[in-house]
C-alpha positions as CSV (number, residue, x, y, z in Angstrom):
1,M,-61.4,-46.0,-84.6
2,N,-59.3,-43.6,-82.6
3,R,-59.2,-43.4,-78.8
4,T,-61.9,-40.7,-78.6
5,H,-64.4,-42.8,-80.6
6,K,-63.6,-45.8,-78.3
7,R,-64.3,-43.7,-75.3
8,I,-67.6,-42.5,-76.7
9,A,-68.6,-46.1,-77.6
10,G,-67.8,-47.3,-74.1
11,V,-69.9,-44.5,-72.5
12,L,-72.8,-45.3,-74.8
13,F,-72.6,-49.0,-74.0
14,W,-72.8,-48.4,-70.2
15,I,-75.6,-46.0,-70.6
16,A,-77.5,-48.5,-72.6
17,M,-76.8,-51.2,-70.0
18,S,-78.0,-48.9,-67.3
19,V,-81.3,-48.2,-69.1
20,V,-81.9,-51.9,-69.7
21,T,-81.2,-52.7,-66.1
22,M,-83.5,-50.0,-64.8
23,A,-86.2,-51.0,-67.2
24,A,-86.0,-54.6,-65.9
25,I,-86.2,-53.4,-62.4
26,A,-89.2,-51.2,-63.2
27,R,-91.0,-54.2,-64.7
28,V,-90.2,-56.3,-61.7
29,D,-91.2,-53.6,-59.2
30,S,-94.3,-52.4,-61.1
31,P,-96.4,-49.9,-59.1
32,T,-99.6,-51.2,-60.7
33,D,-99.6,-54.0,-58.2
34,P,-98.4,-52.5,-54.9
35,D,-99.5,-55.6,-53.0
36,A,-97.6,-58.1,-55.1
37,D,-95.2,-60.5,-53.5
38,H,-91.6,-59.4,-54.4
39,S,-89.9,-62.3,-52.6
40,H,-88.9,-63.8,-55.9
41,R,-86.5,-61.0,-56.7
42,T,-82.8,-61.6,-56.2
43,P,-81.1,-59.8,-53.4
44,L,-79.2,-57.6,-55.9
45,V,-82.5,-56.5,-57.6
46,R,-84.2,-55.9,-54.2
47,F,-81.2,-53.7,-53.2
48,L,-81.3,-51.7,-56.4
49,S,-85.1,-51.4,-56.5
50,T,-85.9,-50.5,-52.9
51,R,-85.4,-47.1,-51.3
52,P,-83.8,-47.7,-47.9
53,T,-85.1,-46.2,-44.7
54,R,-82.7,-45.1,-42.0
55,I,-83.0,-45.9,-38.3
56,T,-80.8,-45.3,-35.3
57,A,-80.0,-47.9,-32.7
58,I,-77.6,-48.3,-29.7
59,D,-74.6,-50.5,-30.2
60,L,-74.1,-52.0,-26.8
61,S,-70.8,-53.6,-27.7
62,G,-69.2,-50.6,-29.5
63,R,-67.9,-53.0,-32.2
64,L,-70.1,-52.2,-35.2
65,R,-68.5,-50.3,-38.0
66,Q,-69.6,-48.8,-41.3
67,Y,-70.8,-51.4,-43.9
68,D,-71.4,-54.2,-41.4
69,P,-74.3,-56.1,-42.9
70,V,-77.8,-56.9,-41.5
71,F,-79.3,-60.2,-42.3
72,R,-82.7,-61.8,-42.0
73,M,-83.8,-65.4,-42.4
74,D,-86.5,-66.0,-45.0
75,A,-89.2,-68.6,-45.1
76,T,-86.9,-71.2,-46.7
77,G,-84.4,-70.9,-44.0
78,D,-81.8,-69.0,-46.1
79,Y,-80.4,-65.7,-45.0
80,R,-80.5,-62.6,-47.2
81,Q,-79.1,-59.2,-46.6
82,V,-81.7,-56.6,-45.7
83,G,-79.5,-53.6,-44.5
84,H,-76.1,-52.4,-43.5
85,V,-74.5,-50.0,-41.0
86,V,-74.2,-46.5,-42.6
87,D,-72.3,-44.7,-39.9
88,R,-71.5,-44.7,-36.3
89,T,-71.7,-41.9,-33.7
90,P,-69.4,-40.9,-32.1
91,D,-66.4,-41.4,-34.3
92,P,-64.9,-44.8,-33.4
93,S,-61.4,-43.2,-33.2
94,L,-62.5,-40.9,-30.4
95,P,-62.8,-42.2,-26.8
96,S,-66.3,-42.3,-25.3
97,T,-67.8,-43.6,-22.1
98,E,-71.3,-43.9,-23.6
99,P,-72.5,-46.8,-25.9
100,P,-72.3,-45.5,-29.5
101,S,-75.3,-45.2,-31.7
102,V,-75.3,-46.5,-35.3
103,T,-77.4,-45.6,-38.3
104,I,-78.7,-48.6,-40.3
105,A,-79.9,-48.5,-43.9
106,W,-82.9,-50.8,-44.0
107,Y,-84.1,-51.9,-47.5
108,D,-86.5,-54.9,-46.8
109,S,-89.9,-53.9,-48.2
110,G,-91.6,-56.9,-46.6
111,L,-91.0,-55.8,-43.0
112,A,-90.7,-52.4,-41.5
113,A,-87.6,-51.5,-39.6
114,D,-89.5,-50.7,-36.4
115,E,-91.0,-54.2,-36.4
116,V,-87.7,-56.1,-35.9
117,Q,-85.4,-56.8,-33.1
118,W,-81.6,-56.9,-33.5
119,V,-78.8,-59.2,-32.3
120,Q,-75.2,-58.8,-33.3
121,Y,-72.6,-61.5,-33.7
122,H,-68.9,-61.4,-34.3
123,N,-66.0,-63.6,-35.3
124,D,-62.6,-62.5,-34.2
125,G,-60.8,-65.2,-36.1
126,R,-59.8,-67.2,-33.0
127,L,-58.8,-70.8,-33.5
128,E,-62.0,-71.8,-31.6
129,D,-64.1,-70.0,-34.1
130,V,-62.3,-71.5,-37.1
131,A,-62.7,-75.0,-35.6
132,K,-66.4,-74.5,-35.1
133,L,-66.8,-73.1,-38.6
134,M,-64.8,-75.7,-40.5
135,L,-65.7,-78.7,-38.3
136,P,-69.5,-78.8,-37.5
137,E,-70.9,-81.8,-35.8
138,Q,-71.8,-83.7,-39.0
139,K,-68.4,-83.1,-40.6
140,R,-66.6,-84.1,-37.5
141,E,-68.5,-87.4,-37.4
142,R,-67.7,-88.2,-41.0
143,I,-64.0,-87.5,-40.4
144,R,-64.1,-89.6,-37.2
145,Q,-65.7,-92.5,-39.0
146,Q,-63.1,-92.4,-41.8
147,L,-60.2,-92.4,-39.3
148,A,-61.8,-95.1,-37.2
149,E,-62.2,-97.3,-40.4
150,A,-58.6,-96.7,-41.3
151,I,-57.4,-97.6,-37.8
152,R,-59.5,-100.8,-37.9
153,L,-58.0,-101.8,-41.2
154,Y,-54.4,-100.8,-40.7
155,G,-54.0,-100.5,-36.9
156,D,-52.1,-103.7,-36.5
157,E,-49.7,-102.9,-39.3
158,F,-49.0,-99.5,-37.9
159,S,-48.4,-101.0,-34.4
160,Q,-46.0,-103.6,-35.7
161,A,-44.1,-100.9,-37.8
162,F,-43.9,-98.1,-35.2
163,Q,-43.8,-99.9,-31.8
164,P,-40.1,-100.9,-32.1
165,L,-39.2,-97.3,-33.0
166,V,-41.1,-95.9,-30.0
167,Q,-39.4,-98.5,-27.7
168,Q,-36.0,-97.6,-29.1
169,S,-36.7,-93.9,-28.7
170,I,-37.7,-94.3,-25.0
171,Q,-34.9,-96.7,-24.1
172,Q,-32.2,-94.6,-25.6
173,S,-33.7,-91.3,-24.4
174,L,-34.1,-92.1,-20.7
175,P,-30.4,-92.3,-19.8
176,V,-29.7,-89.1,-21.8
177,I,-32.6,-87.2,-20.1
178,E,-31.6,-88.5,-16.6
179,S,-28.0,-87.4,-17.1
180,E,-28.8,-84.0,-18.4
181,L,-31.4,-83.5,-15.6
182,K,-28.7,-84.1,-13.0
183,R,-26.4,-81.7,-14.7
184,S,-29.1,-79.0,-14.9
185,I,-30.0,-79.4,-11.2
186,A,-26.3,-79.1,-10.3
187,R,-26.0,-75.9,-12.4
188,H,-29.0,-74.4,-10.5
189,R,-28.2,-75.8,-7.1
190,G,-27.9,-72.3,-5.6
191,D,-31.3,-71.3,-6.9
192,I,-32.9,-74.5,-5.6
193,D,-31.3,-74.0,-2.1
194,A,-32.5,-70.4,-2.0
195,L,-36.1,-71.5,-2.8
196,A,-35.9,-74.4,-0.3
197,K,-34.8,-72.0,2.4
198,R,-37.6,-69.5,1.6
199,W,-40.2,-72.3,1.5
200,N,-38.9,-73.6,4.8
201,D,-39.4,-70.2,6.4
202,E,-42.8,-69.4,4.7
203,V,-44.3,-72.8,4.5
204,V,-42.8,-75.3,7.0
205,R,-42.5,-72.9,10.0
206,E,-45.5,-70.7,9.4
207,R,-48.0,-73.3,8.1
208,L,-47.1,-76.9,8.3
209,I,-45.7,-76.9,11.9
210,P,-48.8,-75.1,13.3
211,L,-51.0,-77.5,11.2
212,A,-49.2,-80.5,12.7
213,R,-49.5,-79.1,16.2
214,E,-53.2,-78.2,16.0
215,E,-54.7,-80.9,13.7
216,I,-52.3,-83.9,13.3
217,M,-50.9,-84.3,16.8
218,P,-54.5,-84.8,18.4
219,I,-55.1,-87.6,15.9
220,V,-51.8,-89.2,16.7
221,K,-52.5,-89.0,20.4
222,E,-56.0,-90.4,20.1
223,H,-55.0,-93.5,18.1
224,G,-51.3,-94.0,19.1
225,R,-51.4,-93.3,22.8
226,P,-53.0,-96.7,23.9
227,T,-50.6,-98.7,21.7
228,A,-47.6,-96.7,22.8
229,E,-48.5,-97.0,26.5
230,K,-49.0,-100.8,26.1
231,I,-45.7,-101.3,24.4
232,G,-43.9,-99.0,26.8
233,Q,-45.2,-100.9,29.8
234,Q,-44.0,-104.2,28.3
235,I,-40.6,-102.8,27.6
236,W,-40.3,-101.2,31.1
237,E,-41.1,-104.6,32.6
238,R,-38.2,-106.1,30.8
239,A,-35.7,-103.4,31.6
240,S,-33.3,-103.9,34.5
241,L,-32.4,-100.7,36.4
242,W,-29.7,-102.7,38.2
243,R,-28.0,-103.8,35.0
244,F,-28.1,-100.2,33.6
245,G,-27.2,-98.6,36.9
246,W,-24.0,-100.4,37.8
247,R,-22.7,-100.3,34.2
248,A,-23.2,-96.5,34.1
249,V,-21.2,-96.2,37.4
250,Y,-18.5,-98.5,36.1
251,D,-18.1,-96.5,32.9
252,R,-17.2,-93.4,35.1
253,T,-14.5,-95.2,37.0
254,P,-10.8,-95.3,35.9
255,L,-11.1,-99.1,35.4
256,P,-9.7,-100.3,32.0
257,E,-12.9,-101.7,30.4
258,Q,-15.3,-98.9,29.4
259,N,-18.5,-98.5,27.3
260,L,-20.5,-101.1,29.3
261,L,-23.6,-98.9,29.3
262,N,-23.7,-98.7,25.5
263,E,-23.2,-102.5,25.2
264,E,-26.0,-103.1,27.7
265,W,-28.3,-100.7,25.7
266,Q,-27.5,-102.6,22.4
267,R,-28.2,-105.9,24.1
268,F,-31.5,-104.6,25.6
269,V,-32.7,-103.3,22.2
270,Q,-31.9,-106.6,20.5
271,K,-33.0,-109.0,23.2
272,D,-35.8,-107.3,24.9
273,V,-37.2,-104.3,22.8
274,G,-37.2,-106.2,19.5
275,P,-39.4,-109.1,20.6
276,V,-41.9,-106.7,22.2
277,L,-42.2,-104.7,19.0
278,E,-42.5,-107.9,16.9
279,R,-45.3,-109.2,19.1
280,N,-47.2,-105.9,18.8
281,M,-46.5,-105.3,15.1
282,D,-50.0,-106.0,13.9
283,E,-51.4,-103.5,16.4
284,I,-48.7,-100.9,15.4
285,V,-49.7,-101.3,11.8
286,A,-53.4,-100.9,12.5
287,T,-52.7,-97.8,14.6
288,V,-50.6,-96.2,11.9
289,Q,-53.4,-96.9,9.3
290,K,-56.0,-95.3,11.5
291,I,-53.8,-92.2,12.0
292,L,-53.1,-91.9,8.2
293,V,-56.8,-92.5,7.3
294,E,-58.1,-89.9,9.7
295,T,-55.4,-87.4,8.9
296,A,-56.1,-87.7,5.1
297,A,-59.8,-87.3,5.8
298,N,-59.4,-84.2,7.9
299,P,-60.7,-81.3,5.8
300,V,-58.4,-78.8,7.5
301,V,-55.3,-80.8,6.7
302,R,-56.4,-81.5,3.2
303,G,-57.3,-77.9,2.5
304,E,-54.0,-76.6,4.0
305,L,-51.9,-79.1,2.1
306,A,-53.7,-78.3,-1.1
307,D,-53.1,-74.6,-0.6
308,V,-49.5,-75.2,0.2
309,A,-49.0,-77.3,-3.0
310,S,-50.9,-74.7,-5.0
311,D,-48.8,-71.9,-3.6
312,I,-45.6,-73.7,-4.4
313,A,-46.8,-74.6,-7.9
314,Q,-47.8,-71.0,-8.6
315,D,-44.7,-69.5,-7.2
316,P,-43.1,-67.4,-10.0
317,E,-39.6,-68.2,-9.1
318,A,-40.4,-71.9,-8.8
319,Q,-42.2,-71.9,-12.2
320,Q,-39.3,-70.1,-13.9
321,L,-36.7,-72.5,-12.3
322,V,-38.7,-75.6,-13.4
323,K,-39.1,-74.1,-16.9
324,V,-35.4,-73.5,-17.2
325,I,-34.5,-77.0,-16.0
326,L,-37.0,-78.7,-18.3
327,Q,-35.9,-76.5,-21.2
328,E,-32.2,-77.5,-20.6
329,T,-33.1,-81.1,-20.1
330,L,-35.5,-81.7,-23.0
331,V,-35.5,-78.8,-25.5
332,E,-31.8,-77.8,-25.6
333,N,-30.5,-81.3,-25.0
334,Q,-28.4,-81.9,-28.2
335,R,-27.7,-85.5,-27.2
336,L,-31.4,-86.2,-27.0
337,R,-32.0,-84.6,-30.4
338,Q,-29.3,-86.9,-31.8
339,V,-30.9,-90.0,-30.3
340,W,-34.3,-89.2,-31.9
341,S,-32.7,-88.2,-35.2
342,D,-30.8,-91.5,-35.3
343,V,-33.9,-93.6,-34.5
344,W,-36.4,-91.8,-36.8
345,Q,-34.1,-91.3,-39.8
346,S,-33.1,-95.0,-39.8
347,E,-34.0,-97.3,-42.6
348,E,-36.6,-99.0,-40.4
349,A,-38.3,-95.7,-39.7
350,R,-38.4,-94.9,-43.4
351,R,-40.1,-98.1,-44.1
352,A,-42.7,-97.5,-41.4
353,I,-43.4,-94.0,-42.6
354,D,-43.7,-95.1,-46.2
355,L,-46.2,-97.8,-45.1
356,A,-48.3,-95.3,-43.2
357,S,-48.2,-92.9,-46.1
358,R,-49.5,-95.5,-48.6
359,R,-52.3,-96.6,-46.2
360,M,-53.4,-93.2,-45.1
361,E,-53.1,-91.1,-48.3
362,P,-56.6,-91.9,-49.6
363,V,-58.1,-91.2,-46.1
364,L,-56.2,-87.9,-45.8
365,R,-57.3,-86.8,-49.3
366,N,-60.9,-87.5,-48.4
367,I,-60.5,-85.5,-45.2
368,G,-58.9,-82.7,-47.2
369,D,-61.9,-82.7,-49.6
370,E,-64.2,-82.5,-46.6
371,L,-62.4,-79.5,-45.2
372,F,-61.3,-77.5,-48.3
373,G,-63.6,-78.6,-51.1
374,T,-62.9,-80.4,-54.4
375,Q,-61.9,-79.4,-57.9
376,D,-65.3,-80.5,-59.3
377,E,-67.5,-78.9,-56.6
378,G,-65.3,-75.9,-55.8
379,I,-64.0,-74.4,-52.5
380,D,-66.0,-75.5,-49.4
381,P,-68.2,-72.5,-48.3
382,A,-66.9,-72.8,-44.7
383,F,-63.3,-72.7,-45.8
384,A,-64.1,-69.7,-48.1
385,L,-65.4,-67.9,-45.0
386,V,-62.3,-68.7,-43.1
387,L,-60.1,-67.3,-45.9
388,R,-62.1,-64.1,-46.0
389,N,-62.0,-63.7,-42.3
390,Q,-58.3,-64.6,-41.8
391,I,-56.7,-63.1,-44.9
392,F,-58.9,-60.2,-45.8
393,G,-60.3,-59.4,-42.4
394,K,-63.9,-59.7,-43.7
395,D,-67.1,-61.0,-42.2
396,R,-66.1,-60.2,-38.6
397,R,-69.3,-58.4,-37.5
398,W,-72.9,-58.8,-38.5
399,I,-76.5,-58.2,-37.3
400,I,-79.4,-60.6,-37.4
401,A,-82.8,-59.0,-37.6
402,S,-86.0,-61.0,-36.7
403,P,-89.6,-59.9,-36.3
404,R,-90.5,-58.6,-32.9
405,Q,-92.9,-60.7,-30.9
406,D,-94.6,-57.7,-29.4
407,G,-95.3,-55.8,-32.6
408,R,-93.9,-52.3,-33.3
409,G,-91.3,-50.7,-31.0
410,D,-90.3,-47.1,-30.4
411,S,-86.9,-45.6,-30.7
412,A,-86.1,-46.3,-27.0
413,D,-86.3,-50.0,-27.7
414,R,-83.7,-49.9,-30.5
415,V,-80.7,-51.5,-28.9
416,I,-78.4,-54.1,-30.5
417,P,-77.2,-56.6,-27.9
418,V,-74.5,-59.1,-28.4
419,S,-75.6,-62.7,-28.6
420,D,-74.0,-65.2,-26.2
421,Q,-74.5,-68.0,-28.8
422,W,-72.0,-68.8,-31.5
423,M,-73.1,-68.5,-35.2
424,A,-71.4,-68.9,-38.5
425,Y,-71.4,-65.9,-40.9
426,P,-74.5,-66.3,-43.1
427,I,-73.9,-67.4,-46.7
428,V,-76.0,-65.2,-49.0
429,Y,-76.8,-66.2,-52.6
430,L,-76.8,-63.2,-55.0
431,A,-78.6,-65.3,-57.6
432,E,-81.5,-67.7,-57.2
433,K,-80.2,-71.1,-55.9
434,D,-82.0,-73.0,-58.7
435,A,-80.3,-70.8,-61.3
436,Q,-76.8,-71.6,-60.1
């Protein structure tokens, strides 16, 4: 058989297959019983045997593109595709200020297109969407139970194996971190001084000093004044103007012995002021506590200090400086890397890691089966959706159609809003589920 004969045979084969397929569709979709229930037909047969109607709707998001599918949930709770986006006006490559309209091909014979309402969903492939898709509540609970059981069985062994390593890492790292932190601060002393000067001008003078004058000083006067006056009176009663006076005069004379006034002041502080303060120490402490408590409870003080702390924390120059210092101290610190390398590549660390690997391997394999599927049962459907979304850029936009509660609608009601609820991309079976 030459190449021409092979081509003719191939064409005849596909013509015969087409005739058989159309005959089967004709038998399934027999016009002799127009009221028959065709829900038993597979989605592929329904698609081939139904003449689609076309409707136009407003895409409020502007995201829909050609071939984006339309799904509808059937009575069994499974989704099936009942349409798709044919085109979009205006062209998505052209700028437009108005919401675009889309044309949808609708091929569900059980429900008219003007009897449904539309909601669109999207999956942009964010990590949050992947986590929701691959880790639903039931799967998260199963994984949590497996990990909890493993920790219950082997937690003490892990603690005994890894605790010495963690302690060694911390003990040997702290001196290295402290040393490098001091060096980094010294290298950036000029930047730190410049920031401190700017903060002093902008924060201390303009905000903290007025705050202290207007809010804190009245509190100090209210609680501290009685105690200060009482202590001052007691000290004044013990002070001798005569002893201070003649010593001050004597210090100004040309006599040989000088500094009598300072000596008298030192004696007065030690012999007279000290005992007075000691006798009133409980009252002083109580007064200070009252001042601190009321100052801390003052809403103006708290709000201003919080704003000051927030402003300093959000200062771009301060953030950059802290980032550089931490990067030099922790990330680029070669001595710190060497410490951790020595600890975690030691023979003791190898034994601990080998122990954890032997204990956790069955658990991790089970978790892998939960997430990705097994050789016997195939790829997990959720993981398959993630692969299609992340690698091929598929299944990113879809529409869910549901029967309208108020009956038929007109063209003015045909809008496709975006749902504020998350939803996984529907899994559609091209064959009947019991035939799989």
